[in-house]
C-alpha positions in Angstrom: 12.3 -9.0 19.9 10.1 -9.0 17.2 11.1 -9.1 13.7 10.3 -4.7 13.1 11.9 -3.8 16.9 12.7 0.3 16.5 10.7 0.4 12.9 8.7 3.5 12.5 6.5 3.1 9.8 3.7 5.4 8.0 0.5 4.0 6.7 -1.5 5.6 4.2 -5.2 5.1 4.1 -4.5 2.9 7.2 -8.1 2.9 9.0 -9.4 0.0 8.1 -9.0 -2.5 5.5 -5.2 -3.9 4.7 -3.9 -1.2 6.3 -5.2 -1.7 9.6 -4.3 -5.1 8.6 -0.6 -3.6 7.9 -0.7 -1.6 11.4 -1.7 -4.5 13.6 1.3 -6.5 11.6 3.5 -4.2 12.4 2.4 -3.5 15.3 2.7 -7.2 16.3 6.4 -7.4 15.3 7.8 -4.3 17.8 7.1 -1.6 15.7 5.3 2.2 16.1 2.7 3.4 13.5 1.2 6.5 12.3 -2.2 5.8 10.6 -2.9 7.9 8.0 -6.4 8.7 6.9 -9.4 10.6 5.9 -11.7 8.3 7.8 -10.8 9.3 11.6 -13.1 7.8 13.5 -11.6 4.6 12.5 -8.6 5.6 12.4 -8.3 7.2 16.1 -10.0 3.5 16.9 -7.4 2.1 15.6 -4.8 4.2 17.3 -6.3 3.5 20.7 -6.4 -0.2 19.9 -2.8 -0.4 19.2 -1.8 2.1 22.3 1.1 3.7 22.7 2.6 2.1 19.7 0.1 3.8 17.6 -0.9 7.3 16.1 -3.8 9.1 13.8 -3.5 11.5 11.9 -5.5 12.8 9.4 -4.8 12.2 5.8 -5.9 13.3 2.1 -3.1 11.4 0.0 -3.9 14.1 -2.5 -2.9 17.2 -0.4 0.7 17.7 0.3 0.2 19.7 3.2 -1.5 16.6 4.9 1.8 14.7 3.8 4.0 16.6 5.5 1.8 16.8 8.6 1.8 12.4 8.8 5.6 12.4 8.3 5.8 15.4 11.3 4.0 13.1 13.4 6.0 10.3 13.1 9.3 11.6 13.8 7.6 14.1 16.8 6.3 11.1 18.1 8.6 8.6 17.5 12.1 9.8 16.6 12.4 9.0 13.2 10.5 7.8 10.3 11.8 4.0 8.3 8.8 2.5 7.0 6.7 4.2 3.9 3.8 2.1 3.4 1.5 3.6 0.3 -1.6 1.5 0.7 -4.6 4.0 -0.2 -6.5 3.8 -2.6 -9.7 3.7 -4.5 -11.3 2.4 -7.5 -14.0 3.3 -9.9 -15.5 1.8 -13.4 -16.7 3.4 -16.4 -16.9 2.5 -20.0 -14.2 4.3 -22.3 -18.4 6.0 -23.9 -19.2 7.7 -20.1 -16.2 7.3 -17.9 -15.4 11.2 -17.2 -12.0 13.4 -17.0 -13.4 14.3 -13.1 -13.5 10.3 -12.9 -10.3 9.9 -14.5 -8.5 13.1 -12.8 -9.5 11.8 -9.1 -8.5 8.2 -9.4 -4.9 9.0 -11.2 -4.8 11.9 -8.4 -5.7 9.4 -4.9 -3.7 6.3 -6.4 -0.4 7.5 -8.3 -0.3 11.1 -7.3 -0.9 10.1 -3.8 2.0 7.8 -3.6 3.8 10.1 -5.5 3.7 12.7 -3.2 3.9 10.1 0.1 7.3 9.4 -1.2 8.7 12.9 -1.9 7.4 14.0 2.1 8.9 10.6 3.7 12.8 10.8 1.8 14.3 13.2 3.6 13.1 10.9 7.4 13.6 7.9 5.4 17.0 8.8 4.3 18.0 10.0 7.6 16.7 6.8 9.2 18.6 4.3 6.8 17.7 1.3 6.4 14.6 2.0 5.1 12.0 0.6 3.1 9.0 1.9 1.0 6.3 -0.3 0.4 4.1 0.8 -2.3 1.0 -1.3 -3.1 -0.6 -1.7 -6.4 -2.6 -4.7 -7.4 -3.2 -7.6 -9.9 -4.4 -4.8 -12.3 -0.9 -3.0 -12.3 -0.1 -5.9 -13.9 -3.1 -7.4 -16.1 -6.1 -5.0 -17.0 -10.0 -5.5 -16.6 -12.1 -3.8 -19.3 -14.0 -0.7 -18.0 -11.3 -0.3 -14.8 -9.5 2.4 -16.8 -8.0 4.8 -14.2 -7.9 1.7 -11.2 -5.6 0.2 -14.3 -3.7 2.9 -15.1 -2.7 3.9 -12.0 -2.3 0.6 -10.0 0.3 -0.2 -13.2 2.2 3.9 -12.9 2.6 2.9 -9.6 4.8 -0.1 -10.5 6.6 2.4 -12.3 6.8 4.9 -9.7 8.7 2.6 -7.7 11.0 1.2 -9.5 12.0 4.5 -10.5 12.4 5.4 -6.9 14.5 2.4 -5.9 17.2 3.4 -8.3 17.3 6.6 -7.3 17.7 5.7 -3.8 19.9 2.1 -3.9 22.7 3.5 -2.8 21.5 5.7 0.5 20.4 2.2 1.9 16.4 3.0 1.1 14.5 0.2 -1.2 11.1 0.7 -2.9 9.4 -2.5 -4.0 5.2 -3.4 -4.8 3.3 -5.4 -4.2 0.1 -6.2 -6.2 -2.7 -8.0 -4.6 -5.8 -10.0 -5.8 -8.3 -9.4 -4.4 -8.5 -9.5 -1.0 -11.7 -9.8 1.8 -11.5 -5.8 2.1 -14.9 -3.3 2.8 -14.2 -1.9 -1.2 -14.2 -5.7 -2.2 -17.6 -6.5 0.2 -20.5 -8.2 -2.1 -17.6 -9.2 -5.2 -18.7 -12.3 -5.8 -15.0 -14.3 -7.1 -16.0 -17.8 -7.8 -13.2 -18.4 -10.9 -11.7 -15.3 -10.5 -8.6 -17.5 -9.3 -7.3 -21.1 -8.5 -8.1 -20.9 -4.7 -12.0 -19.7 -5.2 -11.6 -17.3 -3.0 -10.5 -13.4 -1.7 -7.3 -13.4 0.9 -7.3 -12.3 4.4 -5.8 -9.2 4.8 -3.1 -10.7 6.8 -2.4 -12.8 4.1 -0.8 -9.3 2.8 0.0 -7.7 5.9 2.8 -10.9 6.5 4.5 -9.6 3.0 3.9 -6.0 4.5 6.3 -7.0 7.5 8.6 -8.9 4.8 9.7 -5.7 3.4 9.8 -3.9 6.2 12.4 -5.6 7.5 15.7 -5.7 6.9 15.5 -9.5 6.1 15.2 -8.7 3.1 17.7 -6.3 2.6 18.6 -7.0 -1.3 14.9 -7.2 -2.2 14.5 -3.4 -4.2 12.8 -2.7 -7.7 10.5 -5.3 -7.7 6.8 -6.1 -7.4 5.3 -9.3 -5.8 1.8 -10.8 -6.6 -0.4 -12.2 -4.0 -2.7 -13.2 -6.1 -4.0 -16.3 -5.0 -2.5 -17.6 -8.7 -5.0 -15.4 -10.8 -2.0 -14.5 -13.5 -0.2 -17.6 -13.0 -2.1 -19.2 -16.2 -4.9 -20.3 -17.9 -6.8 -23.4 -17.0 -6.7 -26.5 -18.8 -7.9 -26.2 -22.8 -11.2 -28.2 -23.4 -11.3 -30.1 -26.8 -15.0 -29.4 -28.6 
């Protein structure tokens, strides 16, 4: 029997990259998944690949009605929902001199408000199917800033706070909430990014290296872990290299 036998997960941004890797890992461990994404062709293709254990639903994470439809798709298809993976996210770059209010509102809407809307839409189903798990994807930039990633950094810091408040509210009702903070992962969003020297391992992570943690947090193996954040960053935030004497 798989580690996620009889678990049903809803994954935002599930069509490709980390979301697709999480979906494959969950199904491999006996779970079933609903893939929510704006990328319909890729999402439907992945659902077809995963077979009867998967469904695709169009999901713009900034739209409450889309979230409601995604939760209903899970409960209609599989009878319940006990894992929410808030994975969808975008990244925009700009200096303080040219980063517009529109840029700011867009990234906060997707990366932070989108996760709040997901939790709010799913919470009743998660409570009904408890023990349940909320897994919010933040970033190393939710722990440490990078110049000119103002909206991204702010949104990913916010995800950590949202996770903690949700974990505290739901702990007594057998629903856990945790944050994963990945470093640089080999996904389409990071294609072409030079990470030489960016972390001590001098490489990007394979998305499956994050998915193994998603499986653990989705499973009952992590039943006493809630309200925390876990780095998957190749030692990026462990500290600095040796001092060089002049």
